[in-house]
C-alpha positions as a Python dict, from the first residue, in 0.01 Angstrom:
ca = {
    (1, 'M'): (0, 0, 0),
    (2, 'I'): (-324, 140, -48),
    (3, 'L'): (-261, 485, -30),
    (4, 'G'): (30, 398, -301),
    (5, 'Y'): (-171, 277, -534),
    (6, 'L'): (-449, 567, -512),
    (7, 'L'): (-157, 798, -583),
    (8, 'V'): (-74, 625, -835),
    (9, 'A'): (-441, 609, -976),
    (10, 'G'): (-525, 963, -930),
    (11, 'A'): (-197, 1088, -1121),
    (12, 'A'): (-274, 853, -1398),
    (13, 'L'): (-599, 1035, -1428),
    (14, 'F'): (-462, 1393, -1409),
    (15, 'W'): (-160, 1303, -1665),
    (16, 'L'): (-437, 1145, -1896),
    (17, 'G'): (-661, 1466, -1846),
    (18, 'V'): (-364, 1699, -1926),
    (19, 'A'): (-299, 1490, -2234),
    (20, 'A'): (-642, 1520, -2353),
    (21, 'K'): (-639, 1931, -2275),
    (22, 'V'): (-334, 1958, -2466),
    (23, 'A'): (-442, 1784, -2767),
    (24, 'G'): (-803, 1931, -2724),
    (25, 'G'): (-653, 2315, -2714),
    (26, 'R'): (-479, 2235, -3027),
    (27, 'S'): (-756, 2167, -3222),
    (28, 'D'): (-940, 2442, -3114),
    (29, 'T'): (-884, 2777, -3330),
    (30, 'R'): (-1132, 3020, -3157),
    (31, 'Y'): (-869, 3223, -2940),
    (32, 'K'): (-530, 3166, -3157),
    (33, 'L'): (-410, 3396, -3380),
    (34, 'G'): (-111, 3412, -3590),
    (35, 'P'): (80, 3570, -3834),
    (36, 'D'): (-176, 3454, -4124),
    (37, 'A'): (-406, 3592, -4011),
    (38, 'P'): (-652, 3858, -4206),
    (39, 'L'): (-466, 4160, -4216),
    (40, 'A'): (-677, 4543, -4230),
    (41, 'S'): (-616, 4734, -4585),
    (42, 'V'): (-591, 5028, -4364),
    (43, 'L'): (-480, 5062, -4011),
    (44, 'P'): (-539, 5405, -3750),
    (45, 'E'): (-206, 5535, -3603),
    (46, 'L'): (-111, 5293, -3307),
    (47, 'H'): (128, 5402, -3049),
    (48, 'V'): (382, 5187, -2876),
    (49, 'V'): (449, 5219, -2525),
    (50, 'I'): (702, 5044, -2351),
    (51, 'P'): (796, 5105, -1963),
    (52, 'A'): (1151, 5051, -1928),
    (53, 'R'): (1333, 5006, -1581),
    (54, 'N'): (1755, 4926, -1642),
    (55, 'E'): (1671, 4757, -1954),
    (56, 'A'): (1997, 4834, -2112),
    (57, 'A'): (2028, 4466, -2282),
    (58, 'N'): (1681, 4427, -2421),
    (59, 'I'): (1572, 4748, -2520),
    (60, 'G'): (1782, 4771, -2827),
    (61, 'D'): (1648, 4416, -2983),
    (62, 'C'): (1292, 4498, -2866),
    (63, 'L'): (1282, 4801, -3040),
    (64, 'A'): (1465, 4713, -3353),
    (65, 'T'): (1165, 4403, -3361),
    (66, 'V'): (961, 4713, -3354),
    (67, 'R'): (1095, 4913, -3644),
    (68, 'G'): (1086, 4570, -3788),
    (69, 'S'): (702, 4580, -3797),
    (70, 'D'): (480, 4538, -4096),
    (71, 'H'): (213, 4779, -3932),
    (72, 'P'): (234, 5119, -4145),
    (73, 'N'): (142, 5296, -3864),
    (74, 'L'): (328, 5304, -3547),
    (75, 'R'): (489, 5577, -3299),
    (76, 'V'): (682, 5449, -3040),
    (77, 'W'): (756, 5583, -2672),
    (78, 'V'): (987, 5448, -2427),
    (79, 'V'): (912, 5533, -2060),
    (80, 'D'): (1252, 5540, -1896),
    (81, 'D'): (1194, 5433, -1526),
    (82, 'D'): (1480, 5585, -1363),
    (83, 'S'): (1724, 5349, -1524),
    (84, 'S'): (2076, 5388, -1394),
    (85, 'D'): (2201, 5204, -1676),
    (86, 'G'): (2176, 5443, -2020),
    (87, 'T'): (1826, 5240, -2110),
    (88, 'G'): (1722, 5621, -2185),
    (89, 'R'): (1967, 5682, -2400),
    (90, 'L'): (1997, 5342, -2606),
    (91, 'A'): (1621, 5422, -2651),
    (92, 'A'): (1662, 5732, -2809),
    (93, 'E'): (1911, 5603, -3017),
    (94, 'A'): (1718, 5373, -3170),
    (95, 'G'): (1454, 5636, -3238),
    (96, 'A'): (1231, 5608, -2988),
    (97, 'T'): (1042, 5900, -2808),
    (98, 'V'): (1143, 5927, -2463),
    (99, 'I'): (958, 5994, -2185),
    (100, 'A'): (1216, 6095, -1872),
    (101, 'G'): (1196, 5894, -1576),
    (102, 'E'): (1048, 6143, -1243),
    (103, 'G'): (1362, 6063, -1019),
    (104, 'G'): (1346, 6000, -653),
    (105, 'P'): (1092, 5727, -505),
    (106, 'L'): (771, 5632, -623),
    (107, 'P'): (428, 5870, -542),
    (108, 'A'): (212, 5713, -228),
    (109, 'G'): (-6, 5447, -335),
    (110, 'W'): (142, 5378, -672),
    (111, 'K'): (391, 5090, -812),
    (112, 'G'): (658, 5114, -1070),
    (113, 'K'): (473, 4957, -1394),
    (114, 'P'): (154, 5124, -1332),
    (115, 'R'): (297, 5475, -1284),
    (116, 'A'): (532, 5491, -1528),
    (117, 'L'): (215, 5363, -1802),
    (118, 'E'): (8, 5629, -1666),
    (119, 'R'): (294, 5912, -1719),
    (120, 'A'): (329, 5802, -2101),
    (121, 'R'): (-73, 5800, -2140),
    (122, 'A'): (-49, 6228, -2009),
    (123, 'Q'): (221, 6249, -2319),
    (124, 'L'): (42, 6117, -2564),
    (125, 'P'): (-124, 6317, -2801),
    (126, 'P'): (-512, 6368, -2728),
    (127, 'D'): (-631, 6228, -3050),
    (128, 'A'): (-448, 5878, -2972),
    (129, 'E'): (-674, 5599, -3058),
    (130, 'W'): (-505, 5307, -2999),
    (131, 'I'): (-207, 5219, -2725),
    (132, 'V'): (2, 4916, -2731),
    (133, 'F'): (157, 4829, -2371),
    (134, 'L'): (478, 4630, -2463),
    (135, 'D'): (776, 4500, -2191),
    (136, 'A'): (1099, 4546, -2319),
    (137, 'D'): (1194, 4157, -2331),
    (138, 'V'): (936, 4117, -2547),
    (139, 'R'): (1053, 4011, -2935),
    (140, 'L'): (799, 4086, -3163),
    (141, 'H'): (688, 3886, -3522),
    (142, 'P'): (713, 4152, -3797),
    (143, 'A'): (309, 4078, -3865),
    (144, 'A'): (264, 4088, -3482),
    (145, 'L'): (138, 4455, -3407),
    (146, 'S'): (-90, 4446, -3752),
    (147, 'R'): (-258, 4137, -3686),
    (148, 'I'): (-350, 4233, -3322),
    (149, 'H'): (-474, 4556, -3416),
    (150, 'T'): (-694, 4435, -3705),
    (151, 'Y'): (-815, 4161, -3492),
    (152, 'A'): (-922, 4459, -3232),
    (153, 'I'): (-1081, 4677, -3486),
    (154, 'A'): (-1248, 4367, -3659),
    (155, 'E'): (-1369, 4189, -3354),
    (156, 'H'): (-1488, 4554, -3197),
    (157, 'V'): (-1228, 4425, -2887),
    (158, 'D'): (-1142, 4710, -2680),
    (159, 'F'): (-849, 4517, -2471),
    (160, 'V'): (-620, 4244, -2644),
    (161, 'S'): (-343, 4035, -2493),
    (162, 'G'): (-274, 3729, -2485),
    (163, 'F'): (29, 3434, -2420),
    (164, 'G'): (361, 3443, -2619),
    (165, 'R'): (611, 3176, -2646),
    (166, 'L'): (837, 3128, -2344),
    (167, 'V'): (1205, 3213, -2417),
    (168, 'M'): (1449, 3042, -2185),
    (169, 'G'): (1865, 3022, -2141),
    (170, 'S'): (1963, 2917, -1848),
    (171, 'F'): (1969, 2570, -1640),
    (172, 'W'): (1737, 2707, -1448),
    (173, 'E'): (1511, 2848, -1654),
    (174, 'H'): (1464, 2532, -1820),
    (175, 'V'): (1380, 2351, -1489),
    (176, 'V'): (1139, 2637, -1333),
    (177, 'Q'): (977, 2763, -1605),
    (178, 'P'): (775, 2468, -1759),
    (179, 'S'): (655, 2398, -1361),
    (180, 'V'): (537, 2771, -1341),
    (181, 'G'): (403, 2863, -1684),
    (182, 'G'): (265, 2493, -1662),
    (183, 'L'): (67, 2572, -1343),
    (184, 'I'): (-27, 2928, -1524),
    (185, 'I'): (-209, 2798, -1819),
    (186, 'A'): (-342, 2470, -1632),
    (187, 'G'): (-551, 2703, -1427),
    (188, 'N'): (-633, 2976, -1713),
    (189, 'D'): (-838, 2773, -1978),
    (190, 'L'): (-878, 3038, -2272),
    (191, 'A'): (-1267, 2974, -2323),
    (192, 'V'): (-1339, 3072, -1914),
    (193, 'I'): (-1102, 3340, -1942),
    (194, 'N'): (-1269, 3494, -2231),
    (195, 'D'): (-1623, 3502, -2078),
    (196, 'A'): (-1709, 3789, -1950),
    (197, 'S'): (-1967, 3640, -1706),
    (198, 'R'): (-1688, 3518, -1507),
    (199, 'R'): (-1495, 3879, -1417),
    (200, 'D'): (-1310, 3673, -1151),
    (201, 'K'): (-1159, 3445, -1398),
    (202, 'V'): (-1005, 3721, -1647),
    (203, 'I'): (-669, 3742, -1647),
    (204, 'A'): (-396, 3957, -1927),
    (205, 'N'): (-52, 3902, -1956),
    (206, 'G'): (118, 4240, -1928),
    (207, 'Q'): (403, 4164, -2158),
    (208, 'L'): (201, 4256, -2478),
    (209, 'I'): (-157, 4455, -2403),
    (210, 'L'): (-333, 4644, -2625),
    (211, 'V'): (-619, 4876, -2593),
    (212, 'R'): (-847, 5115, -2733),
    (213, 'A'): (-721, 5465, -2552),
    (214, 'A'): (-1086, 5596, -2495),
    (215, 'A'): (-1205, 5266, -2309),
    (216, 'H'): (-855, 5275, -2112),
    (217, 'A'): (-937, 5663, -2035),
    (218, 'A'): (-1276, 5583, -1932),
    (219, 'V'): (-1166, 5308, -1674),
    (220, 'G'): (-923, 5554, -1528),
    (221, 'G'): (-575, 5410, -1688),
    (222, 'H'): (-362, 5271, -1493),
    (223, 'G'): (-428, 5505, -1242),
    (224, 'A'): (-710, 5230, -1167),
    (225, 'V'): (-434, 4954, -1078),
    (226, 'K'): (-189, 5180, -945),
    (227, 'D'): (-144, 4992, -618),
    (228, 'D'): (-178, 4643, -818),
    (229, 'I'): (152, 4428, -835),
    (230, 'L'): (-64, 4208, -1120),
    (231, 'D'): (-192, 4531, -1278),
    (232, 'D'): (-180, 4331, -1619),
    (233, 'V'): (-476, 4123, -1443),
    (234, 'G'): (-642, 4434, -1263),
    (235, 'L'): (-655, 4641, -1590),
    (236, 'A'): (-837, 4334, -1781),
    (237, 'R'): (-1141, 4324, -1486),
    (238, 'A'): (-1109, 4669, -1506),
    (239, 'F'): (-1227, 4675, -1852),
    (240, 'V'): (-1480, 4373, -1780),
    (241, 'T'): (-1632, 4543, -1474),
    (242, 'A'): (-1680, 4863, -1714),
    (243, 'G'): (-1863, 4643, -1975),
    (244, 'F'): (-1574, 4678, -2268),
    (245, 'R'): (-1491, 4387, -2447),
    (246, 'V'): (-1154, 4231, -2364),
    (247, 'R'): (-974, 3896, -2525),
    (248, 'V'): (-704, 3703, -2429),
    (249, 'L'): (-535, 3495, -2698),
    (250, 'F'): (-279, 3234, -2808),
    (251, 'L'): (5, 3454, -2955),
    (252, 'R'): (299, 3227, -2958),
    (253, 'E'): (337, 3287, -3345),
    (254, 'L'): (341, 3632, -3287),
    (255, 'F'): (591, 3745, -2990),
    (256, 'S'): (840, 3600, -2754),
    (257, 'C'): (928, 3681, -2408),
    (258, 'R'): (1263, 3580, -2212),
    (259, 'M'): (1116, 3676, -1899),
    (260, 'Y'): (1407, 3587, -1659),
    (261, 'T'): (1783, 3547, -1727),
    (262, 'G'): (1910, 3284, -1427),
    (263, 'F'): (1823, 3186, -1124),
    (264, 'R'): (1820, 3521, -889),
    (265, 'E'): (1581, 3697, -1136),
    (266, 'L'): (1356, 3367, -1180),
    (267, 'W'): (1279, 3373, -826),
    (268, 'L'): (1276, 3728, -722),
    (269, 'G'): (1023, 3789, -991),
    (270, 'W'): (791, 3445, -942),
    (271, 'T'): (790, 3542, -552),
    (272, 'K'): (671, 3892, -626),
    (273, 'N'): (413, 3737, -831),
    (274, 'L'): (294, 3375, -732),
    (275, 'Y'): (79, 3511, -390),
    (276, 'P'): (-88, 3800, -568),
    (277, 'G'): (-196, 3568, -858),
    (278, 'M'): (-359, 3340, -648),
    (279, 'E'): (-539, 3633, -487),
    (280, 'F'): (-381, 3613, -140),
    (281, 'K'): (-622, 3308, -55),
    (282, 'R'): (-421, 3053, 168),
    (283, 'S'): (-710, 2838, 73),
    (284, 'A'): (-535, 2845, -303),
    (285, 'V'): (-182, 2820, -165),
    (286, 'V'): (-311, 2486, 4),
    (287, 'G'): (-459, 2371, -316),
    (288, 'V'): (-115, 2447, -576),
    (289, 'M'): (84, 2239, -259),
    (290, 'A'): (-92, 1970, -252),
    (291, 'L'): (-142, 1950, -633),
    (292, 'V'): (198, 1974, -708),
    (293, 'L'): (347, 1727, -414),
    (294, 'T'): (56, 1437, -550),
    (295, 'E'): (119, 1499, -916),
    (296, 'F'): (427, 1578, -984),
    (297, 'V'): (605, 1489, -685),
    (298, 'A'): (456, 1207, -523),
    (299, 'P'): (486, 937, -847),
    (300, 'Y'): (884, 950, -743),
    (301, 'V'): (855, 867, -388),
    (302, 'V'): (581, 573, -453),
    (303, 'F'): (849, 425, -708),
    (304, 'G'): (1128, 430, -485),
    (305, 'A'): (935, 329, -166),
    (306, 'A'): (789, 68, -404),
    (307, 'L'): (1107, -35, -501),
    (308, 'L'): (1278, -33, -133),
    (309, 'A'): (977, -273, -19),
    (310, 'G'): (987, -516, -264),
    (311, 'A'): (658, -413, -334),
    (312, 'W'): (715, -524, -684),
    (313, 'T'): (359, -502, -818),
    (314, 'L'): (321, -127, -712),
    (315, 'A'): (694, -14, -883),
    (316, 'A'): (543, -162, -1169),
    (317, 'C'): (220, 44, -1135),
    (318, 'A'): (437, 355, -1056),
    (319, 'G'): (702, 293, -1278),
    (320, 'A'): (438, 272, -1589),
    (321, 'L'): (292, 639, -1425),
    (322, 'L'): (646, 736, -1460),
    (323, 'L'): (658, 636, -1804),
    (324, 'L'): (325, 849, -1881),
    (325, 'I'): (443, 1143, -1719),
    (326, 'H'): (767, 1184, -1908),
    (327, 'A'): (602, 1083, -2264),
    (328, 'V'): (325, 1327, -2167),
    (329, 'R'): (585, 1584, -2073),
    (330, 'A'): (849, 1496, -2407),
    (331, 'W'): (510, 1540, -2623),
    (332, 'M'): (440, 1890, -2462),
    (333, 'D'): (799, 2006, -2495),
    (334, 'R'): (805, 1890, -2883),
    (335, 'I'): (497, 2081, -2911),
    (336, 'F'): (681, 2399, -2789),
    (337, 'N'): (1047, 2363, -2934),
    (338, 'Q'): (1200, 2298, -2570),
    (339, 'P'): (1450, 2052, -2508),
    (340, 'L'): (1377, 1692, -2421),
    (341, 'A'): (1633, 1646, -2163),
    (342, 'Y'): (1503, 1923, -1962),
    (343, 'G'): (1213, 1699, -1886),
    (344, 'L'): (1381, 1428, -1654),
    (345, 'L'): (1454, 1712, -1423),
    (346, 'Q'): (1035, 1759, -1363),
    (347, 'P'): (1072, 1679, -1006),
    (348, 'L'): (1333, 1927, -915),
    (349, 'G'): (1144, 2233, -1116),
    (350, 'A'): (807, 2117, -842),
    (351, 'M'): (1003, 2137, -591),
    (352, 'V'): (1135, 2452, -678),
    (353, 'L'): (784, 2580, -767),
    (354, 'L'): (705, 2456, -387),
    (355, 'G'): (996, 2680, -262),
    (356, 'L'): (859, 2986, -484),
    (357, 'V'): (501, 2955, -355),
    (358, 'L'): (571, 2957, -14),
    (359, 'D'): (869, 3271, -55),
    (360, 'S'): (595, 3475, -200),
    (361, 'V'): (357, 3445, 96),
    (362, 'R'): (610, 3518, 300),
    (363, 'R'): (785, 3826, 119),
    (364, 'T'): (414, 3940, 59),
    (365, 'R'): (294, 3931, 428),
    (366, 'S'): (674, 4087, 537),
    (367, 'G'): (700, 4368, 250),
    (368, 'T'): (1006, 4225, 153),
    (369, 'R'): (880, 4130, -222),
    (370, 'Q'): (1177, 4291, -422),
    (371, 'W'): (1198, 4380, -854),
    (372, 'K'): (1431, 4621, -1040),
    (373, 'G'): (1568, 4781, -700),
    (374, 'R'): (1214, 4858, -581),
    (375, 'T'): (1081, 4692, -241),
    (376, 'Y'): (714, 4632, -264),
}
């Protein structure tokens, strides 16, 4: 009984803390950039580099949003990473300069995306000043590239990345993605990420990264993270370690991304990334699992057990906690324009998240992580 009350009290403090953090984040504009941000009168050429492996379903729409950009000076490159679905042909038809795949297996020591981006760097003209690496599943606001580029120049920043708007379509995306995304955002405060003195806390989002070409070359390009499954995080830390300025921003108004389109893709994607994202630390895995169980699952267990045992006071306390949890979740869903009904399935999302963490550990240790037809 006492344990039940302690769990309820601890979870209540946690969820009140979540609400306070969200409220504070909404009022903090230091790391937010939107379409109304300043625009430079003159912008140098920006090279847009899109790595694409079997992205026929995405590449056309992605390039359409790039073409719709108000940036006055763009050159667009697509790296066709040995696609088998006509990605390269579609990119060429859309007007991009296509860099063909190498064919055959990856060179020893390389992951697929870093290799594709490093090959692109070798093709850029020697006088290239700025590069933006863009995933094929990203959709840009017309002002995105111009405002991010202006920001980098005005703030004398060498590396800019950020978090966009998460798009979800299928049932499992709506159930699972908020749990995983919430876990990542909760553990990565923007003020901490942007503190250059805390290099181990710096992260980035590979969906969109803008770099000063000279700084990128100075750290060794993507060759510096050639064997890193989280090449975006590794690249950001390489920049900081070399003394270059990195900024990670809230860019929800400037781009969106639908990361996965169904349960299988979602499972393979997150099991590839979660354990590396915890830096392969068992303590981090234990901590995440304890957090999910105590704050996302235990309140429902306590409520049900109290009802069955006739412990009406505890049941009332646990019931009030569940109302708080779903009120906070509904408020967050309203902020991010997500359907409210899926918030009721939050415990299911939490349980799937636990499965993803455990399977990510298993796949990493056994060398069976898979993505885009490759096993890592």
